[in-house]
Legacy VTK file of the C-alpha trace (Angstrom):
# vtk DataFile Version 3.0
C-alpha trace
ASCII
DATASET POLYDATA
POINTS 355 float
68.589 120.493 99.094
68.186 118.489 101.976
66.485 119.431 104.725
68.515 119.158 108.556
66.424 117.317 111.115
68.318 119.565 113.770
67.627 118.500 117.643
67.798 121.242 120.177
70.684 122.393 121.556
71.888 120.022 125.070
74.513 120.249 127.373
77.031 118.243 125.382
76.255 120.876 122.438
78.735 123.433 122.287
77.180 125.656 119.471
73.888 125.542 117.821
73.263 127.913 115.368
69.216 127.824 114.399
67.919 129.937 110.833
70.481 132.174 110.399
70.578 134.823 107.629
72.504 137.483 106.531
71.883 139.659 103.308
73.934 142.074 101.480
71.206 144.791 99.666
69.431 142.001 97.929
72.284 139.625 97.922
71.620 136.937 100.375
75.323 135.307 101.745
73.536 133.065 104.295
70.396 131.827 103.745
68.806 129.526 106.870
71.685 127.978 108.095
71.272 125.166 110.705
74.420 123.702 112.804
75.170 122.157 115.653
78.349 121.540 117.068
79.114 119.014 119.718
81.876 119.946 122.423
85.180 118.937 122.063
84.638 118.278 118.492
86.953 119.561 115.181
83.791 121.014 112.813
84.954 122.333 108.997
82.536 124.608 107.163
83.889 123.423 103.349
82.459 124.961 100.531
83.786 127.110 97.251
84.975 131.002 97.897
81.459 133.404 98.216
79.262 130.434 99.561
79.365 131.850 103.126
81.363 130.318 105.023
82.839 132.932 106.695
80.111 135.623 107.350
78.657 132.505 109.268
82.034 132.344 111.287
82.078 136.381 111.866
78.283 136.076 112.971
78.919 133.247 115.877
82.369 135.334 116.598
80.048 138.496 116.924
81.182 140.591 114.677
78.420 140.598 112.439
74.927 140.449 113.653
72.412 138.304 111.655
69.693 139.598 110.431
67.659 136.900 111.365
68.076 133.050 113.118
69.642 132.366 116.945
73.169 131.428 117.932
73.624 129.709 121.268
77.450 129.240 122.785
77.366 127.060 126.116
73.827 126.964 126.451
73.933 131.002 126.413
72.315 133.071 123.559
74.545 135.327 122.011
72.441 136.857 119.195
68.848 136.673 118.259
66.143 139.170 117.357
66.627 140.228 121.095
70.342 140.011 122.037
73.529 140.534 119.843
76.356 139.737 122.896
79.379 141.980 121.285
82.252 140.390 120.688
84.461 140.531 124.127
81.635 139.250 126.001
80.929 135.673 123.942
83.034 132.855 125.326
84.928 132.685 122.387
88.987 132.584 120.894
89.938 133.809 117.041
92.420 133.135 115.130
92.541 134.999 112.107
93.933 134.179 108.494
96.759 136.857 108.070
97.122 135.362 112.489
96.873 139.817 113.690
99.501 139.386 115.822
100.975 142.718 117.643
104.221 142.862 115.355
105.427 144.917 118.468
104.890 142.919 121.295
106.847 139.689 121.830
104.935 136.305 121.780
104.273 136.147 125.293
102.656 139.571 125.249
100.685 138.549 122.615
99.540 135.597 124.596
98.299 137.607 126.906
96.754 140.368 125.656
93.453 139.054 126.381
93.894 138.419 129.636
94.045 141.393 131.528
91.468 140.501 133.989
93.924 138.303 135.637
96.065 139.107 138.475
100.059 139.515 137.036
101.184 135.856 139.033
97.980 134.117 136.987
98.504 135.876 133.756
101.682 135.256 133.394
101.395 131.659 134.579
98.247 130.965 132.078
100.638 132.405 129.111
103.656 130.043 130.422
101.060 126.659 130.268
99.600 127.653 126.854
103.007 128.495 125.549
103.904 124.973 126.419
100.701 123.738 124.624
101.885 124.759 121.521
105.548 124.133 121.972
106.588 127.636 122.121
108.001 127.333 126.105
111.360 129.017 125.154
110.227 131.572 122.736
108.080 133.722 124.570
110.396 137.042 124.706
111.152 136.795 120.738
109.135 138.883 118.555
106.370 137.239 115.861
108.945 138.830 113.208
111.699 135.963 114.334
109.298 133.629 113.801
108.241 131.031 111.134
105.187 130.782 109.425
104.161 127.614 111.852
105.214 129.188 115.160
103.286 132.449 114.395
100.499 129.960 113.500
101.113 128.215 116.494
101.159 131.890 118.525
98.007 132.999 117.454
96.540 129.810 118.222
97.731 129.949 122.090
96.208 133.382 121.826
93.328 132.319 120.878
93.261 129.931 123.701
95.296 131.825 126.592
90.969 133.042 128.268
90.008 129.184 127.751
87.173 129.662 125.725
83.874 127.399 125.346
84.908 127.838 121.629
87.859 128.356 119.041
86.935 129.695 115.935
89.544 129.594 112.366
89.007 131.077 109.840
90.994 129.500 106.824
93.526 129.275 109.193
96.309 127.203 106.701
96.020 129.543 103.387
98.935 132.406 104.217
101.633 128.955 104.547
103.660 127.793 101.725
102.052 124.003 100.510
105.482 122.247 102.112
104.569 123.721 105.634
100.483 123.160 105.615
100.141 119.583 106.077
102.594 119.676 109.123
101.345 122.725 110.915
97.508 121.311 110.097
98.638 118.592 112.144
100.179 120.327 115.118
97.183 122.645 115.075
94.663 119.359 115.481
97.004 118.109 117.971
97.106 121.274 119.822
93.561 121.233 120.139
92.770 117.691 120.910
95.191 118.566 124.114
93.458 121.155 124.788
90.004 119.285 124.684
88.958 122.147 122.565
85.959 123.014 120.316
86.733 124.152 117.241
84.894 125.449 114.164
87.212 126.476 111.118
86.309 127.809 107.728
88.072 126.086 104.713
87.879 126.097 100.605
90.414 123.034 100.836
88.338 119.213 100.666
91.353 117.766 102.014
92.050 120.223 104.443
88.520 119.226 105.997
88.489 115.825 105.514
91.801 115.134 107.046
91.307 117.168 110.515
87.995 117.477 111.288
86.023 115.055 112.708
82.370 116.841 111.178
82.447 118.269 107.974
79.726 120.910 107.042
79.713 121.339 102.868
78.168 124.897 102.030
76.868 126.118 98.955
75.075 129.454 97.964
74.866 130.197 101.734
73.343 126.917 102.621
74.376 123.737 104.380
74.020 120.584 102.335
75.492 118.067 104.392
76.684 117.931 107.735
78.804 114.516 108.386
81.617 112.518 109.294
84.335 113.071 106.659
83.770 109.567 105.654
80.163 109.291 105.513
80.205 113.051 103.631
82.447 111.198 100.545
80.779 107.818 100.639
77.524 108.856 101.263
76.678 112.316 99.596
72.985 113.716 100.738
73.427 115.739 97.219
74.978 115.860 94.318
76.489 119.361 95.393
78.142 117.262 98.192
78.991 114.210 95.520
80.593 116.558 92.958
82.636 119.074 95.133
83.971 116.868 98.149
86.579 114.520 96.323
86.991 113.185 92.664
84.226 112.409 90.846
82.715 112.005 87.408
78.674 112.341 86.992
77.251 109.752 84.530
73.507 109.742 82.958
72.045 106.357 84.117
68.832 104.696 83.471
67.024 102.963 86.331
66.656 99.013 85.334
65.499 97.871 88.481
65.324 99.048 92.600
68.479 98.296 92.855
70.380 98.631 89.126
70.926 101.132 86.735
72.321 101.028 83.165
75.544 103.509 82.158
78.063 103.927 79.828
80.339 101.703 82.367
77.485 99.105 81.923
74.399 97.817 84.455
76.103 98.935 87.929
74.563 98.361 91.330
73.375 101.296 93.597
73.603 102.017 97.249
69.760 103.280 97.826
66.730 102.644 95.783
66.758 103.912 92.357
63.041 105.695 92.095
63.908 107.634 89.061
63.412 106.316 85.501
66.432 108.945 84.717
69.318 109.052 87.295
73.137 110.828 87.843
75.456 108.149 88.886
78.637 109.233 90.746
81.539 107.238 89.741
84.532 107.589 92.108
88.216 107.375 90.507
89.906 104.881 93.057
85.793 102.832 92.682
87.241 102.087 88.851
89.202 98.770 88.059
91.356 99.480 84.795
93.351 96.855 83.234
95.379 96.212 79.500
93.261 94.096 77.330
93.873 95.026 73.300
90.011 94.189 73.051
88.946 96.402 75.729
86.462 98.966 74.229
87.974 102.229 75.811
91.250 103.956 75.576
93.941 105.402 77.595
94.013 109.289 76.910
96.303 110.914 79.574
97.780 109.579 82.539
98.596 112.325 85.791
101.458 110.853 87.587
101.395 111.980 91.334
104.572 109.673 92.530
102.379 107.640 95.110
99.403 106.667 92.736
98.086 108.187 89.194
95.364 109.770 88.273
93.903 107.648 84.800
91.545 109.679 82.063
90.126 106.893 79.964
87.526 107.137 77.098
84.873 104.972 76.931
83.208 103.361 73.512
80.501 106.093 73.418
83.061 108.711 74.079
81.973 109.484 77.769
85.135 110.756 79.550
85.860 108.944 82.674
89.201 108.818 85.581
90.712 106.366 87.499
92.541 106.263 90.454
95.377 103.536 89.943
98.666 102.765 92.125
101.768 104.026 90.932
103.602 100.952 88.947
103.388 102.615 85.403
102.504 99.664 83.395
99.805 101.757 80.776
100.518 104.176 78.498
98.448 107.018 76.477
96.814 105.037 73.556
96.431 101.736 75.276
93.096 99.883 74.529
91.711 98.896 78.035
88.692 97.118 79.927
87.453 98.836 82.738
85.228 97.300 85.467
83.235 99.652 88.749
84.366 97.984 92.407
80.942 98.484 94.559
77.606 99.910 94.518
77.829 103.426 93.324
75.513 106.672 94.451
72.659 108.047 92.515
70.717 111.067 92.049
67.187 111.751 90.888
68.309 113.855 88.150
70.854 113.467 85.130
70.986 117.272 84.967
LINES 1 356
355 0 1 2 3 4 5 6 7 8 9 10 11 12 13 14 15 16 17 18 19 20 21 22 23 24 25 26 27 28 29 30 31 32 33 34 35 36 37 38 39 40 41 42 43 44 45 46 47 48 49 50 51 52 53 54 55 56 57 58 59 60 61 62 63 64 65 66 67 68 69 70 71 72 73 74 75 76 77 78 79 80 81 82 83 84 85 86 87 88 89 90 91 92 93 94 95 96 97 98 99 100 101 102 103 104 105 106 107 108 109 110 111 112 113 114 115 116 117 118 119 120 121 122 123 124 125 126 127 128 129 130 131 132 133 134 135 136 137 138 139 140 141 142 143 144 145 146 147 148 149 150 151 152 153 154 155 156 157 158 159 160 161 162 163 164 165 166 167 168 169 170 171 172 173 174 175 176 177 178 179 180 181 182 183 184 185 186 187 188 189 190 191 192 193 194 195 196 197 198 199 200 201 202 203 204 205 206 207 208 209 210 211 212 213 214 215 216 217 218 219 220 221 222 223 224 225 226 227 228 229 230 231 232 233 234 235 236 237 238 239 240 241 242 243 244 245 246 247 248 249 250 251 252 253 254 255 256 257 258 259 260 261 262 263 264 265 266 267 268 269 270 271 272 273 274 275 276 277 278 279 280 281 282 283 284 285 286 287 288 289 290 291 292 293 294 295 296 297 298 299 300 301 302 303 304 305 306 307 308 309 310 311 312 313 314 315 316 317 318 319 320 321 322 323 324 325 326 327 328 329 330 331 332 333 334 335 336 337 338 339 340 341 342 343 344 345 346 347 348 349 350 351 352 353 354
């Protein structure tokens, strides 16, 4: 586990969490979470089921009280050992997993639900403006049941944005959509949040979703955050072995230190991104970093191919029996049983313990 050196909250920080803890009996769901969310950014809380990410989101929203720690939204403490601002008093918009739309109310009335403090004319204008923003300006009179799943998603987002919150929170917002719709709706939601200049945090267990949508990703496991970074940094320079294995595809091989920036593996001697200080380490090999080419005298063998159309994942058995995966383009020029030569492109990431 790495220690996250976080700065004090500033005016450019929309959300700051410090030392959040939440336990249910003897089970610690959230264990000392620190998180900063810069204003105007989209941040993903990514992790496997049960890692505590939804619990963090619910504490930020005010639906759960932390056992310890502090939550600051827009420079105001909303939760600590002395303060607990109720959900309706926090400058937060919520988009639930099941959208939570009122089935008996029209689209416009669903969006207007959180605008009760505004005069009628101002409320009507705000609803019209936010429905236009999400591309549903002409559907205000329809009931939610008359909309597609993607349209219901946009209504839920419009309702969250209508009060102009400092922070929008989305809990697994795309999990109820058909696979064919998810990519389109994800892009729509991102465009809407960008157009609204909103600051948002969303929870997901889908790595592709987090990497493709978020400006920053916080990877969680067992109630703790392992790393918070931009998607590219997270993928190419994982801070922990868990992040390396969870974010994207990777094979982890035992390796032995040869020199400060050189290790010996089943793939041969490979350069490393960082200095190696331990005699035995774990080497992280991404499938796209492997180059596989046909060679009748090669010491590796193709054991299987997963074909996806745009690319393929080739399973390779090395001379010592180690299995590893390589990602290649769509051309099917290799087949199961073929002898191949395997090379690694670029330096690799290592961690101190091969495990």
